[in-house]
C-alpha positions in Angstrom: 0.0 0.0 0.0 2.9 2.4 0.9 4.6 1.7 -2.5 1.3 2.4 -4.3 0.9 5.8 -2.5 4.5 6.7 -3.4 3.9 5.8 -7.0 0.7 7.9 -7.1 2.5 10.9 -5.5 5.3 10.6 -8.1 2.8 10.6 -10.9 1.1 13.7 -9.4 4.5 15.5 -9.1 5.3 14.7 -12.7 1.9 15.9 -13.8 2.4 19.2 -11.9 5.9 19.8 -13.4 4.6 19.0 -16.9 1.8 21.6 -16.4 4.3 24.3 -15.3 6.5 23.5 -18.3 3.6 23.8 -20.7 2.4 27.1 -19.2 -0.8 25.5 -17.9 -2.8 26.1 -14.7 -0.8 27.6 -11.8 0.4 25.7 -8.8 -2.1 25.5 -6.0 0.2 27.7 -3.8 2.3 29.3 -6.5 0.8 32.8 -5.9 0.0 34.0 -2.4 -3.6 35.2 -1.8 -3.7 39.0 -2.2 -4.9 41.1 0.7 -8.3 42.7 0.5 -6.6 46.1 -0.2 -4.6 44.6 -3.1 -7.5 42.9 -4.9 -8.9 44.8 -7.9 -12.3 46.3 -7.6 -15.1 43.8 -8.5 -12.6 40.9 -8.5 -15.4 38.6 -7.3 -16.9 38.8 -10.7 -13.9 37.1 -12.2 -13.0 34.7 -9.3 -14.7 31.8 -11.1 -11.8 31.7 -13.5 -9.3 31.1 -10.7 -11.7 28.6 -9.3 -12.0 26.7 -12.6 -8.2 26.5 -12.9 -8.0 25.3 -9.3 -10.6 22.6 -9.9 -8.9 21.5 -13.1 -5.7 20.9 -11.3 -7.5 19.2 -8.4 -9.1 16.8 -10.8 -5.8 16.1 -12.4 -4.4 15.3 -9.0 -7.3 12.9 -8.2 -6.7 11.1 -11.5 -3.0 11.0 -10.9 -3.5 9.3 -7.5 -5.6 6.6 -9.2 -8.9 7.6 -7.7 -11.7 6.7 -10.2 -13.9 9.5 -11.4 -16.8 7.0 -11.7 -19.2 7.2 -8.8 -21.4 4.4 -7.8 -24.3 6.7 -8.4 -26.3 6.6 -11.6 -26.2 10.4 -11.7 -24.6 11.8 -15.0 -21.2 13.3 -14.3 -21.2 16.2 -16.7 -19.9 19.7 -16.0 -19.3 22.9 -17.8 -15.5 22.5 -17.9 -15.8 18.9 -19.2 -18.4 19.5 -21.9 -18.6 23.1 -22.9 -14.9 23.7 -22.6 -14.3 21.7 -25.8 -16.9 23.5 -27.9 -15.9 25.6 -30.9 -15.8 29.3 -30.3 -18.2 30.2 -33.2 -21.0 32.1 -31.6 -24.1 33.3 -33.4 -23.7 36.5 -35.5 -25.0 38.8 -32.7 -22.6 37.4 -30.1 -19.2 36.5 -31.6 -16.8 34.5 -29.5 -19.4 32.8 -27.3 -19.5 29.1 -26.8 -22.0 27.2 -29.0 -23.2 23.7 -28.1 -23.1 21.4 -31.2 -25.3 18.8 -29.4 -28.4 21.0 -29.9 -29.8 22.6 -33.1 -28.1 25.9 -34.0 -31.6 27.5 -34.1 -31.7 27.7 -30.4 -29.2 30.5 -30.6 -30.7 32.3 -33.6 -34.4 31.6 -33.3 -36.9 28.9 -34.5 -37.5 28.1 -38.1 -40.8 30.0 -38.0 -41.1 32.6 -35.2 -44.9 32.5 -35.7 -45.0 28.9 -34.7 -47.9 26.5 -35.1 -50.8 27.0 -32.7 -53.3 24.2 -31.9 -56.4 25.4 -30.0 -57.6 22.7 -27.6 -60.0 24.2 -25.1 -61.4 27.5 -23.9 -60.2 26.7 -20.4 -56.6 27.0 -19.0 -54.1 24.3 -19.5 -52.3 23.6 -16.2 -49.9 20.7 -16.6 -48.1 18.6 -19.2 -45.8 15.7 -19.9 -43.8 14.5 -22.9 -43.8 10.8 -23.8 -40.5 8.9 -23.6 -39.9 9.0 -27.3 -40.2 12.8 -27.3 -42.9 12.8 -30.0 -46.1 13.7 -28.2 -47.1 16.1 -25.4 -50.0 15.4 -23.1 -51.6 18.4 -21.4 -54.3 18.6 -18.7 -56.9 21.3 -18.3 -59.3 22.8 -15.9 -62.1 21.6 -18.2 -61.4 18.0 -16.7 -59.9 16.7 -20.0 -56.4 15.8 -21.2 -55.2 16.3 -24.8 -52.4 14.8 -26.8 -50.4 16.9 -29.4 -47.8 15.8 -31.9 -44.8 18.0 -31.4 -43.5 17.9 -35.0 -46.7 19.0 -36.6 -48.7 20.8 -33.9 -51.8 18.7 -34.4 -54.1 17.1 -31.8 -54.1 13.3 -31.9 -56.2 12.3 -28.9 -58.7 13.6 -26.3 -58.9 11.8 -22.9 -62.3 12.4 -21.4 -65.7 10.7 -21.6 -68.6 9.7 -19.5 -66.9 6.4 -18.8 -63.3 7.4 -18.4 -61.4 10.3 -16.9 -61.7 13.1 -14.4 -64.7 14.9 -13.1 -62.7 17.9 -11.8 -59.6 19.9 -12.9 -56.6 17.9 -14.0 -53.8 18.9 -11.6 -50.9 16.7 -12.6 -49.7 14.3 -15.3 -46.6 12.1 -15.7 -45.5 9.5 -18.3 -44.3 6.0 -17.6 -41.3 4.6 -19.4 -43.6 2.3 -21.5 -45.6 5.2 -23.0 -48.6 5.1 -20.6 -49.2 8.1 -18.4 -50.7 8.8 -15.0 -53.0 11.8 -14.3 -54.3 13.2 -11.1 -57.2 15.5 -10.5 -59.0 17.7 -8.0 -61.5 14.8 -7.8 -58.9 12.8 -5.9 -58.6 10.2 -8.8 -55.5 8.8 -10.3 -55.9 7.5 -13.8 -53.5 5.3 -15.8 -54.0 5.9 -19.5 -53.0 3.4 -22.3 -50.4 4.4 -24.9 -53.0 3.7 -27.6 -56.7 4.6 -27.4 -58.4 6.8 -24.8 -59.3 4.5 -22.0 -57.9 4.4 -18.5 -57.9 2.3 -15.3 -58.0 3.9 -11.9 -55.6 3.4 -9.1 -57.2 2.7 -5.7 -59.1 5.6 -4.2 -56.6 6.5 -1.5 -56.7 10.3 -1.4 -59.6 11.9 0.4 -58.8 15.3 -1.3 -57.4 16.7 -4.4 -54.2 15.2 -5.9 -51.5 17.9 -6.3 -48.5 16.1 -7.8 -47.5 12.7 -9.2 -44.1 11.1 -9.8 -43.1 7.7 -11.2 -40.1 5.5 -10.6 -37.5 5.1 -13.3 -38.7 1.6 -14.2 -42.3 2.7 -14.0 -43.3 0.1 -11.4 -44.2 2.6 -8.7 -46.2 5.8 -8.8 -46.2 8.3 -6.0 -48.9 11.0 -5.4 -49.2 14.0 -3.1 -52.5 15.3 -1.9 -54.4 17.9 -0.1 -55.3 15.2 2.5 -51.7 15.8 3.8 -50.4 12.4 2.7 -47.9 11.0 0.2 -49.1 7.7 -1.2 -47.2 4.9 -3.1 -48.9 2.8 -5.8 -48.1 -0.3 -7.8 -48.7 0.4 -11.5 -49.0 -3.3 -12.1 -51.6 -4.2 -9.4 -53.0 -0.7 -9.2 -53.0 -1.0 -5.4 -51.7 1.3 -2.7 -48.5 0.0 -1.3 -47.7 2.7 1.4 -49.2 5.8 2.9 -46.5 8.2 4.0 -47.9 10.5 6.8 -46.4 13.3 8.8 -47.2 16.5 7.0 -49.5 18.9 8.9 -50.7 20.7 5.8 -51.6 19.9 2.1 -48.7 18.4 0.2 -48.0 20.5 -2.9 -44.7 19.4 -4.2 -42.8 16.2 -5.0 -39.4 15.4 -6.4 -37.8 12.0 -6.8 -34.0 11.7 -7.1 -32.0 9.3 -9.3 -30.8 7.4 -6.2 -34.2 6.9 -4.6 -34.7 9.9 -2.4 -38.3 11.2 -2.4 -38.8 14.8 -1.2 -42.2 16.4 -0.5 -43.1 19.9 0.5 -46.3 21.4 2.0 -48.3 24.6 2.5 -46.7 25.2 5.9 -43.2 25.4 4.4 -42.1 22.0 5.7 -40.2 19.5 3.6 -39.9 15.8 4.3 -37.5 13.2 2.8 -38.6 9.6 2.4 -36.7 6.5 1.4 -38.9 5.4 -1.5 -36.8 2.3 -2.3 -37.2 0.7 1.1 -40.9 1.6 1.5 -40.4 2.8 5.1 -43.3 4.9 6.3 -41.2 7.1 8.6 -39.5 10.2 7.1 -35.7 10.1 6.9 -35.5 13.9 7.4 -37.8 16.8 8.2 -36.9 20.4 7.6 -38.4 23.9 7.7 -37.8 24.9 4.1 -39.3 28.4 3.9 -41.9 30.8 5.1 -45.2 30.2 3.5 -45.8 27.5 0.9 -43.1 25.2 -0.6 -43.5 26.2 -4.2 -40.7 24.3 -6.0 -38.6 21.2 -5.4 -36.0 19.7 -7.8 -33.1 17.3 -7.4 -30.0 18.5 -9.1 -26.8 16.6 -9.8 -23.4 17.5 -8.3 -20.8 18.8 -10.7 -17.0 19.1 -10.8 -15.1 18.0 -7.8 -18.2 17.3 -5.8 -19.4 14.8 -8.4 -16.2 12.9 -8.2 -15.8 12.8 -4.4 -19.4 12.6 -3.2 -21.8 11.7 -6.0 -25.5 11.6 -5.6 -28.0 14.4 -6.0 -28.6 17.6 -4.2 -32.1 19.0 -3.5 -33.1 22.5 -4.3 -36.2 24.0 -2.8 -38.0 27.3 -3.5 -40.6 29.0 -1.3 -43.3 31.6 -1.3 -40.8 33.8 0.5 -38.6 34.0 -2.6 -35.7 32.1 -1.0 -33.9 29.3 -2.7 -32.2 26.7 -0.5 -29.8 23.8 -1.3 -30.0 20.7 0.8 -27.4 17.9 1.1 -28.9 14.8 2.5 -25.6 13.0 2.7 -24.6 15.3 5.6 -25.4 13.8 9.0 -27.8 11.3 7.4 -30.8 13.6 7.7 -29.6 16.5 5.6 -28.4 20.0 6.0 -29.0 23.3 4.3 -25.7 24.1 2.6 -26.8 27.4 0.9 -29.7 29.8 1.2 -30.0 32.4 -1.5 -32.5 35.3 -1.5 -32.8 34.9 -5.3 -36.3 36.5 -5.6 -36.3 38.9 -2.7 -36.5 42.6 -3.3 -36.7 45.6 -1.1 -40.3 46.1 -1.9 -41.2 42.4 -1.3 -40.6 38.8 -2.4 -41.7 36.8 -5.3 -42.5 33.1 -4.9 -40.1 30.7 -6.6 -42.1 29.3 -9.6 -39.7 26.7 -11.0 -36.2 25.3 -10.9 -34.1 23.6 -13.6 -30.5 22.7 -14.2 -28.5 23.1 -17.4 -26.2 20.4 -18.9 -23.2 22.4 -17.7 -24.5 22.2 -14.1 -25.7 25.7 -13.5 -29.1 26.0 -11.6 -31.7 28.4 -12.8 -34.7 29.6 -10.8 -37.6 31.7 -11.8 -39.9 33.7 -9.6 -43.0 35.9 -9.2 -40.6 38.9 -9.0 -40.2 38.6 -12.8 -36.6 37.5 -12.8 -34.4 34.5 -13.4 -31.5 33.8 -11.1 -28.5 31.6 -12.1 -26.6 29.8 -9.4 -23.2 28.1 -9.9 -22.6 25.0 -7.7 -18.8 25.3 -8.4 -18.9 28.7 -6.6 -20.8 27.6 -3.6 -24.1 28.3 -5.3 -23.3 31.9 -5.7 -25.5 34.0 -8.0 -23.6 34.5 -11.2 -26.4 36.2 -13.1 -29.9 37.6 -13.1 -32.2 38.2 -16.0 -35.5 40.1 -16.2 -38.5 38.3 -17.7 -41.0 41.2 -17.5 -43.6 39.2 -15.6 -44.2 36.2 -13.3 -42.1 33.2 -14.2 -44.3 30.1 -14.1 -42.2 27.5 -16.0 -38.7 26.6 -16.9 -37.1 24.1 -19.3 -33.5 23.5 -20.1 -32.1 22.3 -23.5 -28.4 21.7 -23.0 -26.9 25.1 -22.1 -30.1 26.9 -23.1 -33.0 27.7 -20.7 -36.5 28.7 -21.7 -38.8 30.4 -19.3 -42.6 30.9 -19.6 -44.1 34.1 -18.2 -47.4 35.4 -17.0 -47.6 37.6 -20.1 -47.6 34.6 -22.4 -44.0 35.0 -23.6 -41.2 32.4 -23.8 -37.8 33.9 -23.2 -34.8 31.9 -24.5 -31.5 32.4 -22.6 -27.9 31.2 -23.0 -26.9 30.2 -19.5 -23.8 28.0 -19.9 -22.1 29.5 -23.0 -21.0 32.7 -21.5 -19.7 33.9 -18.1 -22.7 36.2 -17.6 -26.0 34.6 -18.7 -28.1 36.6 -21.2 -31.5 36.5 -22.9 -31.1 35.7 -26.6 -34.7 36.4 -27.7 -38.4 36.1 -26.8 -41.2 34.3 -28.4 -44.9 35.4 -28.3 -45.9 31.9 -27.3 -49.4 32.2 -25.8 -52.0 34.9 -25.1 -51.9 34.3 -21.4 -49.6 32.7 -18.7 -47.3 29.9 -20.0 -47.7 27.1 -17.5 -46.2 24.2 -19.5 -42.9 24.1 -21.5 -41.9 20.9 -23.2 -39.2 19.8 -25.6 -38.8 16.7 -27.9 -37.3 15.4 -31.0 -33.7 15.6 -29.6 -34.2 19.3 -28.9 -35.7 20.1 -32.3 -39.2 20.9 -31.0 -40.5 23.3 -28.3 -44.1 23.4 -27.1 -45.7 26.1 -24.9 -49.1 25.8 -23.3 -51.0 27.8 -20.7 -54.0 29.8 -19.7 -55.3 30.5 -23.2 -56.1 26.8 -23.7 -53.7 26.3 -26.7 -50.4 24.7 -27.4 -47.9 26.6 -29.5 -45.2 24.5 -31.3 -41.9 25.7 -32.6 -39.2 23.9 -34.7 -35.5 24.4 -34.5 -32.8 23.3 -37.0 
């Protein structure tokens, strides 16, 4: 073992000497830290460059010592430095020198094929929720008119309607989620959970477990388990094969509004009292693993995000991001002390004249986290910088929905617009352009066709489809 360590240290030393000879990243301690008085004004704005150089050298050292960069977690290990650093510096005409991601259609930077898009009118009632099938060809949306509708993304045409006297909901459709086999589960304010076939317009109901409205639904990666959250203050687990309830997770003291399921089995739920629970969905234990006060007011957003850079190599697993009615975004690491700890709290959507509830959370391929709020702004957080805010962008109205496509983030606003922003390809994120997607609030954003199609749906009861090449 001692000989192995000596050999690893020798490789590390050789790697560092080679880097110096090639004029690469500086030694860890080559330059003393300047005093506060010696630092240039606004140096924090460029500190990420020193951090990137430090992290690159750290990862070289880890590899030189023979430590594998493959975690036991199934979480993808991508990062901005690993992926975007190799992209050609051939930005769009209006932003020369910026990084362009070749893995997505160039049109995301320049605009869709037809800025007018293709509109399909479905109902005269608001559309609240949506889900794209596993093949990325069709979008299913749910409305306050009690029905669900399916739209082909490539053509912007309606293909099916899910509602009849014999099948479907009798109240608003409040959530929908696809299973890996093409079926999908919908929940409604009537307390029903319906599993719809991939073909046809018939459904079977899961057992009537909730005594109140269903707020959210999630499914396991293999599609065998469905989890629902309800206004009856419970989280319930269901077998999609037997259609029976397998567990009722209790402990919330208020209606459960949010659910998020991580890649490694952690199930998080948030309620109207601002409390957040973590459950072990894989073991089926009915007792919460962790309980935390997440915010003041309602929990309005939950999303598991992957670790990036050095954290992905050394820790692995996912990190939970929560957003509240108070406009505060918090980051939770449930690998600390077993029950989790808040590792960052950011007043991302708090202003002097008040706060805006956090409407949605997403993560780019490069690892940056984007949040949107009722204050009409997007906040961009960088995990490599301790979740520091590296940019803010105005959206002009409430932000109701977010969707990431590689380094690009689309946000849907209360005014019916869809703003397209470049988040990873530049040091300071910026809005590229806006689409007049809907006539009222955009509640649903969906992508398909390997990033070649974007669909926007919302309060005007229509779906607007755009194509990118």
